[in-house]
Backbone as CSV, one residue per row, in Angstrom:
resi,resn,N_x,N_y,N_z,CA_x,CA_y,CA_z,C_x,C_y,C_z
1,UNK,32.337,8.105,-15.017,31.580,8.364,-16.260,30.059,8.558,-15.804
2,UNK,29.448,9.587,-16.308,28.083,9.817,-16.008,27.172,9.015,-16.893
3,UNK,26.053,8.606,-16.209,25.048,7.937,-17.011,24.102,8.899,-17.686
4,UNK,23.573,8.465,-18.815,22.656,9.332,-19.544,21.264,8.825,-19.344
5,UNK,20.392,9.650,-18.866,18.963,9.245,-18.664,18.292,9.373,-19.964
6,UNK,17.535,8.394,-20.447,16.783,8.506,-21.682,15.716,9.602,-21.635
7,UNK,15.368,10.223,-22.729,14.349,11.185,-22.796,12.949,10.581,-22.441
8,UNK,12.776,9.340,-22.753,11.547,8.615,-22.467,11.273,8.621,-20.937
9,UNK,12.318,8.466,-20.138,12.221,8.508,-18.744,11.738,9.766,-18.235
10,UNK,12.246,10.841,-18.749,11.877,12.233,-18.409,10.391,12.420,-18.836
11,UNK,10.030,11.960,-19.949,8.672,12.093,-20.469,7.654,11.369,-19.573
12,UNK,7.954,10.153,-19.164,7.124,9.363,-18.299,7.006,10.045,-16.971
13,UNK,8.084,10.536,-16.382,8.042,11.186,-15.076,7.262,12.455,-15.238
14,UNK,7.410,13.242,-16.198,6.728,14.465,-16.462,5.174,14.190,-16.496
15,UNK,4.803,13.211,-17.319,3.426,12.827,-17.464,2.889,12.361,-16.097
16,UNK,3.652,11.653,-15.388,3.133,11.175,-14.024,2.974,12.312,-13.049
17,UNK,3.924,13.265,-13.104,3.898,14.456,-12.201,2.606,15.330,-12.583
18,UNK,2.381,15.452,-13.887,1.209,16.201,-14.292,-0.076,15.541,-13.885
19,UNK,-0.062,14.199,-13.974,-1.276,13.410,-13.577,-1.518,13.536,-12.083
20,UNK,-0.428,13.456,-11.274,-0.559,13.611,-9.840,-0.999,15.056,-9.433
21,UNK,-0.498,16.021,-10.257,-0.989,17.452,-9.945,-2.469,17.560,-10.287
22,UNK,-2.943,16.936,-11.345,-4.366,16.907,-11.632,-5.116,16.143,-10.585
23,UNK,-4.584,15.085,-10.106,-5.265,14.254,-9.049,-5.350,15.066,-7.779
24,UNK,-4.274,15.873,-7.423,-4.349,16.782,-6.249,-5.425,17.725,-6.399
25,UNK,-5.554,18.377,-7.597,-6.577,19.380,-7.840,-7.931,18.738,-7.663
26,UNK,-8.068,17.604,-8.274,-9.440,16.913,-8.210,-9.807,16.522,-6.813
27,UNK,-8.828,16.031,-6.012,-9.089,15.637,-4.650,-9.469,16.851,-3.786
28,UNK,-9.003,18.049,-4.142,-9.320,19.234,-3.363,-10.765,19.553,-3.464
29,UNK,-11.444,19.154,-4.488,-12.866,19.422,-4.651,-13.783,18.266,-4.046
30,UNK,-13.133,17.236,-3.586,-13.911,16.073,-3.036,-13.763,16.109,-1.528
31,UNK,-14.857,15.960,-0.836,-14.821,15.984,0.674,-14.535,14.524,1.109
32,UNK,-13.319,14.382,1.572,-12.907,13.044,2.068,-12.925,12.966,3.629
33,UNK,-13.425,14.036,4.233,-13.447,14.094,5.690,-12.021,14.262,6.224
34,UNK,-11.682,13.393,7.140,-10.348,13.508,7.727,-9.229,13.012,6.868
35,UNK,-9.566,12.416,5.729,-8.563,11.893,4.851,-7.965,12.873,3.871
36,UNK,-8.597,14.104,3.803,-8.033,15.108,2.892,-6.591,15.391,2.942
37,UNK,-6.182,15.710,4.216,-4.740,16.012,4.365,-3.800,14.782,4.107
38,UNK,-4.152,13.588,4.681,-3.278,12.456,4.372,-3.124,12.115,2.925
39,UNK,-4.204,12.192,2.197,-4.194,11.878,0.765,-3.342,12.903,-0.012
40,UNK,-3.530,14.196,0.358,-2.707,15.199,-0.275,-1.236,15.101,0.039
41,UNK,-0.960,14.711,1.244,0.479,14.459,1.641,1.063,13.302,0.954
42,UNK,0.385,12.254,0.824,0.881,11.037,0.053,1.147,11.412,-1.376
43,UNK,0.292,12.210,-1.995,0.517,12.587,-3.349,1.744,13.552,-3.447
44,UNK,1.857,14.438,-2.490,2.947,15.334,-2.419,4.330,14.649,-2.215
45,UNK,4.293,13.689,-1.341,5.557,12.932,-1.095,5.968,12.079,-2.373
46,UNK,4.931,11.555,-3.012,5.196,10.757,-4.239,5.814,11.636,-5.240
47,UNK,5.268,12.892,-5.422,5.922,13.811,-6.399,7.298,14.227,-6.007
48,UNK,7.506,14.427,-4.702,8.841,14.831,-4.283,9.818,13.710,-4.486
49,UNK,9.486,12.454,-4.300,10.384,11.326,-4.506,10.685,11.213,-6.007
50,UNK,9.702,11.391,-6.857,9.913,11.312,-8.275,10.940,12.406,-8.736
51,UNK,10.745,13.634,-8.247,11.581,14.696,-8.666,13.012,14.489,-8.099
52,UNK,13.049,13.933,-6.845,14.443,13.705,-6.295,15.130,12.596,-7.054
53,UNK,14.482,11.474,-7.320,15.178,10.368,-7.952,15.538,10.680,-9.392
54,UNK,14.694,11.261,-10.135,14.933,11.459,-11.599,15.530,12.779,-11.957
55,UNK,14.925,13.844,-11.526,15.463,15.154,-11.931,16.654,15.617,-11.166
56,UNK,16.790,15.213,-9.891,18.001,15.510,-9.176,18.990,14.381,-9.267
57,UNK,18.703,13.368,-10.032,19.629,12.310,-10.326,20.144,11.553,-9.067
58,UNK,19.351,11.469,-8.028,19.735,10.720,-6.853,19.761,9.164,-7.122
59,UNK,19.040,8.735,-8.167,19.026,7.371,-8.500,20.413,6.828,-8.963
60,UNK,21.135,7.756,-9.630,22.474,7.361,-10.115,23.607,7.919,-9.300
61,UNK,23.252,8.593,-8.201,24.276,9.243,-7.398,24.980,8.303,-6.501
62,UNK,26.075,8.802,-5.913,26.864,7.950,-4.939,26.073,7.796,-3.616
63,UNK,26.516,6.914,-2.833,25.828,6.652,-1.549,25.973,7.818,-0.610
64,UNK,27.112,8.601,-0.784,27.293,9.787,0.045,26.234,10.818,-0.286
65,UNK,25.975,11.039,-1.515,24.973,12.005,-1.919,23.527,11.634,-1.423
66,UNK,23.208,10.382,-1.488,21.944,9.856,-0.984,21.920,9.981,0.492
67,UNK,23.051,9.754,1.156,23.071,9.914,2.636,22.855,11.332,3.015
68,UNK,23.430,12.264,2.297,23.262,13.712,2.579,21.774,14.134,2.373
69,UNK,21.178,13.648,1.310,19.731,13.934,1.042,18.813,13.371,2.165
70,UNK,19.112,12.130,2.551,18.342,11.507,3.690,18.508,12.265,5.013
71,UNK,19.789,12.649,5.241,20.016,13.418,6.518,19.380,14.759,6.483
72,UNK,19.235,15.374,5.319,18.530,16.657,5.236,17.028,16.460,5.575
73,UNK,16.434,15.337,5.035,15.011,15.012,5.349,14.879,14.706,6.863
74,UNK,15.866,14.015,7.427,15.818,13.723,8.858,15.845,14.998,9.677
75,UNK,16.638,15.959,9.366,16.661,17.195,10.151,15.481,18.081,9.860
76,UNK,14.921,17.944,8.653,13.617,18.631,8.416,12.542,18.057,9.283
77,UNK,12.521,16.715,9.428,11.612,16.112,10.330,11.731,16.531,11.806
78,UNK,12.995,16.736,12.208,13.209,17.214,13.527,12.736,18.594,13.744
79,UNK,12.953,19.477,12.778,12.514,20.882,12.883,11.061,20.986,12.829
80,UNK,10.382,20.161,11.972,8.900,20.212,12.001,8.353,19.684,13.340
81,UNK,8.964,18.642,13.884,8.539,18.133,15.146,8.654,19.186,16.247
82,UNK,9.737,19.902,16.265,9.916,20.981,17.257,8.930,22.093,17.137
83,UNK,8.761,22.443,15.874,7.731,23.562,15.688,6.339,23.095,16.057
84,UNK,5.950,21.939,15.699,4.639,21.413,16.047,4.529,21.215,17.588
85,UNK,5.570,20.780,18.253,5.566,20.704,19.750,5.320,22.070,20.384
86,UNK,5.923,23.124,19.809,5.760,24.456,20.295,4.284,24.854,20.067
87,UNK,3.796,24.633,18.877,2.431,25.043,18.536,1.387,24.373,19.385
88,UNK,1.562,23.085,19.569,0.537,22.316,20.332,0.571,22.713,21.815
89,UNK,1.694,22.997,22.387,1.803,23.253,23.812,1.558,24.759,24.145
90,UNK,1.257,25.624,23.209,0.967,27.000,23.498,-0.245,27.159,24.404
91,UNK,-1.271,26.298,24.168,-2.509,26.464,24.992,-2.314,25.978,26.442
92,UNK,-1.228,25.292,26.745,-0.929,24.927,28.100,-0.301,26.019,29.021
93,UNK,0.157,27.040,28.319,0.723,28.191,29.095,-0.368,29.064,29.646
94,UNK,-0.172,29.508,30.880,-1.121,30.417,31.482,-0.531,31.808,31.517
95,UNK,-1.259,32.785,30.999,-0.782,34.175,31.059,-1.393,34.881,32.163
96,UNK,-0.596,35.490,32.998,-1.119,36.144,34.207,-1.088,37.558,34.112
């Protein structure tokens, strides 16, 4: 049997997502130095977690579905690591 998520939950999450979007926009106009990217990434990850848990119903899903979602994130991390490794080591190559 499927669980029914109350409309109030959707409204709270929607309001939170809109607030975080406004915060992201506001932070873009503030010079935080080296913290600009980390702050933006923390806000983006928070929004992604909210969307995954509530709108994709991972909160009420089986453990297998959660494991598949986490393994997808794991492989995404591997791919990003490989791409960044390639990008960073390009300057080490000598072209003759």
